[in-house]
N, C-alpha and C positions, 0 to 999 in steps of 0.2 A: 441483444446487448445494448446497454445504455452507454452513451459517450458524453464526456464532460471534461471539466478542468479543475485544477486546484485554484480556488478563488479566495480573495482576502475577505476577512470579516471586520476590517478596521472600521467600517461604517455601520456595522450591526449585522445580525444574522439575516434579517428580512431583506436588507439591501444586498447581501451576498447572493441570496436566491434570485433576486431581481436581476442583478448583474449577470449571473450565470445564464439565465434565460436569454438575456440580451445578446450573448455571444454564441447562442445555439446549444447550450448544454442541456442534456437530458438527465444528468446526474452531476454531483459535485463533490469535491473533497475540500475540507477546511481544517484549520487548526482550532481546537477547542480552547486553547490557551497559548501563550507565547511559546514558540518552539525552542527558545533559547533561555528559558527560565525554569527553575524547579517548581516554583509555586505561583499561584494566581488566586485572585478572589473567587469565591464560590460563584457558580452560575446562578442566575435568577431562576427560581423554580418554574417560572412561566416561560422560560426560554424555549423549551421543547415544543410547547403548544404553539408558540409564535413562529418558530421555524417551520413546523409542520404545515401551518396555515399558509405561510409564504411559499413553501414548496408546492403545495396544492394549487395555489393561485397561478404560479408561474410554470407549472408542468415539470418540476424537478422530481424525478421518480426515485432517486436514491441518494443518500448522503453518507459520506465516509469522513473520518477524521484521521489526521496524521499525528503521531505522538512526538513529543519533544526530542530534539536531536541529542540532548545531553544523556539520555538513557543508555546504559551499557549493562546488559544482562550477563555478559560473559566475563566481566572484570574479576580480578583476584583481590581487589581492594574491597574489604568488607563494608566500609563506610559508603563508598560509591555504589555498591550493590544495594545497600539498604535504601539509599536515596532513589535509586533507579526503580526498585520495586514499588516504593510508595508513590512515586511520580506516575508510573504506568497504571497502577490501580486507580489513581485519580483520573487518568485519561479515560479509562473504561467507564468509570462512574459518569463522567461528563458526557461521553458518547451515548451512554444509555439514556441520560436526561434529554439529549438532543434527538433521540430516535435514530441514531446512526446505525448503519448495518455492520460496520467494522472499523477497527482502529489499526492502521498500518504502523509498524514499528521496525526500526533497524535493530538488529540483535546485539550489536556491539562487537567486542573483540575476543580473540583467542590468543592472548599474549604468549602462551607457552607453545603455540602451534601444535596443540594436541586436540584435534577436533572431537574425539570421543569424550574426553574429559570436559571440554567446553560445552558439548551437547548436554551432558549431565547437569552442569551448573545452570545452564540456561533453562532447561526443562524444570528444574527445581524452583528457579526464580519465577518462572511463568506460573507454576502451580500456586506459589505464594501470592502472586499478583491476583489470581482469581479468588483466592480465599479472602484477601483484604477488600476486594471489590464486591464481595458477596455474590459471585457468579458460580453457577453450578449447571451440570447437565441435567435434562436437556436445556439447550441454550435459552437463557432468559434475558439476553441482552446482546450487544454487538459481539461479533467474533474478534479475537485478536489475530490480526493478519501479519504473519511473519514475512518480512520483505527481504529479498535476496540482495547481496552486496555486489559492488563492482570488483571486489577482490584486492583492493589496495591494502598494503601493509598487513596488519594482523586481523583485519575484519573477518568476522564469522558470517557464514551464510552465502558464500560465493558459489555454491553448487546446490542443486536440488537435493542431493544426498545429505548435505549438512542440515538443511531445513527439515528434511524427513527424519533425521536422527532426533530432533527435538520433539516432533510428533510422537515418535516411538517411545520416548522416555517420559513424556508427560502423562500425568494421571488423568488429565481432562482433554484428550485430543479433539473431542467434539466441540470444544469452545475455541479451537484454533482454526485458522484458515491461512491461505497463502496470498500474498501480494507479489506479483511478478513484475519487476521493473525491466523493461526491454533494454534500456540503455545499460543498466547494471549487468544484465545477463550477457549482452554482447561484449561488454568490456571485460567480463570475467572469463570469456572463452566459450560461452554457450551459443551454439549455432541456432539462429532464428531466421535463416535466409530463405527458407522454402517451406511449403506446406508440410513436406515430409519431416523436416527438421522440427517444426512446431509440434507436429503430432507425436514425435519422439519425446519432446520435453513434457507435453501434456500427459503422456502415458507414464513417464517417470514420476510426475507429481501425484498422479492417481495411485500409483503403486506404493509410494513412500509416505504420502500424506492423507490419502483417502480420495474417493471418487468425486466428492463435492467440495474439496478443499480450496481450489482456485476460485476466489471470489472477486479479486480486483487486479486489473492490469494498469500499471503506470506506463502508458504508451509514449515513450520518448525515443527519438532517434539519437544517435551517438556520434560524437566527434572523434572518439577513440577507435582505433582499429580493433578487430576481433582479438580478444585476449590482452588488450592494452592496459587493463586495470585502472583506467581513468574515468571517473564519473563526470562526464561533460556532456550535458544534454544539447541536442540539436533539434531544430524544427523537423516535423514529419517530412521525410523524403529528401532532407538536406544533409544527412549524415551517412555514416558507413553502413547502417542497416538499410537505408534507402526505402523508397516506396514499396519495393517488392517484398520487403520483410513484413510490412503491415498488410499488404494484400494477402500474403500467406497466413498471417494471423487470423484474418477474417475467414479465409477459406477453411481453416482448421477449427475455428471456434464460433463461427457465425450463428450457429443454432443454440448457443448457450444462453438460457434465459435468466440464470442467477449470477451473471457475470457483468461487471461494469468496467469501463475503461476511462481513465482520466489522463490528461496531459499535464505536465509540469514544465513549462517552457520559460526560457530566458526571453527578455524583450519587454516591450511596452504594452500595457493594457490600453484598450481592449484588443488591439490588433493581434497580439501573440496568441490570445485564446480563441478569438473568432476564426483566425486563419487555420490554426491547427485542429480545432474541433471540426471545422468545415472539411478539411482534408480527410480526416478519419471517417466522417459520415459519408463522404462521397465514395471512399473505398469500400465501406461497409455496404452501401446501397448499390454498388456496381455502376456508379455514374462516372 
């Protein structure tokens, strides 16, 4: 399992890889464009080669991107859905150019609180995203990683079953994957407190999404209580999940070779990244 952090690309892609290595990252997550805008300038065609060279130089083994926060695949607003599908297709194209392994995306809302209908809408939108991005099975680019939600309001994806329902309805489940955010899971009421609990969640993901679906973990402790539905990240070991929850994660998943873990922490760089990456690596390595 590779461990890393979400890092800024404000100073350039090569500098992002350099920074990631400086704080102990073995993998990293980035934004391929501003997360709060629908559109951005096209990437330089040489960007992928430049990033690959920088990652090789600094020992970064895997790169993931995170899609814009504006995207809402569950919306009932046709105009917003159209913009969301276009934007997400662009995110996949950018990720493919950068050689990323996956694109994490929040699925959006279920305004009617009808999860089966929402799953149908989201799956249809996902399939249209793949068509516009020119992706097909077998995978010829990054996987689209469906991220679970903390369960606030009408957000969709608060349970593994809701994410699995999208896999079931999609015409291209082999292009999909799962990004499990530990803070969101805990806040939505998913127990991750023990190795047994982790194995139960992993088994549910494999049963509903596929045996190799889990590709990325956002390892964030949680300020909210179990089932509190508040997405408030805490440093590793300083929230209600606690160090024990992450020890259990490694006990259950430590042998997974195709799985990466990134932290998304509040605080000042580089301390927040170096400290939290270091804490996870020590837990992984039994130190």
